[in-house]
Phi, psi and omega in degrees: 000125173264122187236151173223146181191201182245151177231139182223124180264166179299334178277014179064026173276126181259144181208180180245138180241131174237127185216151174236119184240134175241138183230135174249122182271123183268314179229185183300325188246348186241154178200179175237139180248148176225123187228134172244126184212164178223128173251122182246109175298149179265017175248149178283147174092351180253125184287149172286159186236122170271143171217145175238119185225156177211153177171175183282159172224153180233125179254128184269336182227058185295150173059035175237163179303327179236111180248134176242137185212172175227157181207161171224124176240146175223154179176217182241144175237148180229140178213159177299138179281184185298329181269356178082351183254339181260168177244129176265137179244145179206148173294150181224146178234134183216095172274150180192180182238148178228153176222123179246127176245111184282122177277316177226173176300340182254329186252142180214155173261131181240140175233134179230143172233129181212164177238115182256141181219126175228146184257138174060055184239141175093181186299326180271359185049042180257172179289137177261110179234130181206141171261139184226142170232123186229153176216155179185174179260141177226172177220152179251151174209000000 
């Protein structure tokens, strides 16, 4: 699923989130997710954050026109360091909820809401906390 959406931090910093998520369904209700994403703040002087995350997912209404699920992803986040030339890396954790509306048997619209948290990231080495809502079209195969 290629998704685009909005990101909002507790300090009221607004940004744009672009993500690509792949999910492999293992059983009727469980799966594994893999996400590569970039959050770009809309304010000058705040670095964008890349993240690579993976984790389990749970589907409450699998194989129905409307599926609701939950997930937890963990991985690495990267942002520009204090001098602007280096990259700072930090672990990231992102629990969230998803809703899939199947338009056809193969195509669906997905909406996700999540809360991402990384420790000691960016120029100030502060905690990175952001809520995100993203949406996009996906396909099954």
